[in-house]
N, C-alpha and C positions, 0 to 999 in steps of 0.2 A: 705578796705576803710570805711571811717565814713559816717552815713548817714546826710542828711541836718540837721535834728534834733540834732543830736549828736554834729555837727559842732556849732549849736546854743547854746547848753548847754555849750560846751567847751568856746566858746565866752563869754557867761554871766558870767563864772566862773573865766575867765581871766580880766573880768572887775570888779571883786570883789564882784560880784551879789550872795548872798548866800541863798536868800530867794526870793520867787514870790509869789505875791498875786493874787487872782483870782476866776473865776467861770468857771470851765473847761465844755467840752462837748466832744463828739465823734470824732470830728474834730481835736482835740489837744491830744490824747492820745499817740500818739508816741513823741511828744514834751514833755509831762508830763513824760515819761518813760525816755527818755534820761537825764531830769534835776535830775531823781531820781538817776539814775546810776552814774551822775556826783556829787551828794551829796549836789543838790540844793533843799532845804526845800520848799513845797509848801504849803501856808496858804490858806485855803478854806474861801472865804467871802460869806456873804448873798447876795451881789449885786455887779456888776462889777464898778458901780460909788465909793461904799466905797473900794473897792480894789484898786482903783487909788489914793484915799484920802490916804489909808494905804501906797502904796507904795510913795507917796509924803512925808508924814510924817517919813516914814522910810529914806529915801534919806537926809531929813533935819537933823535927828537926829544922822546920821552915818557920814555924809559928803561925802556919797557915792552914787550911783545910785539905784533908785528904779525901780522894775519891776512888771509888770502885765500880766496875761495871760487870755484870753477870747476865748469863741467859735466865730463862724461865725454869721452873721445877727444880731438878737437883742442883742447878748451877746457883740458884739462889739459896736453896737449903744448906749446900756446901758452906756458904758465907757466914753462917749462924755463928759458929763458934768465935770466930774473928770478931763480928758485930757485937758480940755479948762481951768480949775483952775489951773492945773501944768503949762500950757502955761503961763497964766497971770502972776504966781507967779514965773515963771522962775525955774520951778523944774525940776532936770535930772531924768527922768522917761522913761523906755522902755516900750512901749505898743505893745503887740504881740497878734495878733488876728488871728483866722482861717479864711480860704476863700476857695472857691471851685477853682479849676484851670481855668485860663483865658479862655482855649477853650471851658470850659462846662458853661461859664457865659451866653452866648446868650440862651442857652437852659434850664439852671436849675434855676429854680424861687424860689424855697422854701428857704427863708431866706438868699438871695443873693442880697447886694446892695453894690454900688460902694464906698468901704471904702477908696480909695484913696481921692475922691472928698469930704468925709466928714473929714477926718484927715488932709489933706493938710493944711487949715487955722490955726490949732491948734497944729502943730507939726512943728519941724525943717525939718523934712523929712519923706516921707512915701515910702516904697519900698516893693515890692513883692518879698520874698525869693524863690529861686530856687536852684537846685543844681548846677546849672551853675555860678550863681552869689554869692552864699553863702560864699565862702572863702573870699572875698572883701567886699561884701555890709553889711554883719552882724557886722564885728569888725568896720568898718567905720562909720556905722549908729549908733551903740552905743556909739562910742567916740565922736559923735556929742551933745550927750546930756550936756557935760561938756565944750565943745570947744566953746569960744566967750561967747554970751549970752546963759547961761544954760537954757534947756528946752526939752520936750518929744519928742521921736522919735516915728514912727509906723512902725512895721515891721508885714507884713501879710504873711500867709505861709499855704498852702494847705495840706492835709494830704497825699496826693500823692507826693507832693514834698518833705514832712518831711521824707519819708522812703526810698528815692532815695539815693544812695551812691554819694557822692562827689569825682570827679576824682583827681588821684595824679597830674594831670597838673593843676587843679583849687587849690588844697591846696599849691602847690608851688608858686602861684602868691602872696599869701599874708603871708610871715612868720614871720612878726615883732610882731603882738598881742602884744603890749605894752600898759598897763594900769595902772593906780593908784589904788590900792588896797583899798577897804574900809574895815575897821575892825568894823564888827558889835558886838554889845553886845545883850545879852539876853534881857537886859531891853528895849532896842530900839524895838526889835521884839514885845516884850509884850506889848509896848505903842501902836505898830501900830497894833496888833491885838485884844487888849482889847475891842474896841466898838464893835468887831463882837459878843461878848457875849451876 
């Protein structure tokens, strides 16, 4: 059975996302590895806000969906200005942030903030991904970026959930996985990352 991180990478790929911009941390290593295995390129940026701007520009230049990956705490909060910009400009961007598991939040104080409360006003949806909800929540949330009024969405995932296997029962819940595929050009990626130099 695939892990939650592998299902996330597969869903991104199915949505036509071939490049992800961001600033990683230890909490997203499993997600990064799943993306690498699926052939999704990661573009390391100097700051999370610039990563969101690059994903926004990528979405506009390709007609597809942009994607950002950050670590938890300050990594996620650093992305807020860019996400607000994407919200106001109606840019389809998937924002993936790390987070500690819900059961650890009352006791774990280092770099933990309520990301749902922060991202809810500036995204179409914010959801915590688990092995139990991944098969439906991930593709449905990604699809929201282009449905109706385009805009960003937020997925948060803990490392503990990222490495859990998704059951076959959960996988059978959502078998549609239909997305419009974006065709990215090398020029589009170059334009999005050239400000990073």
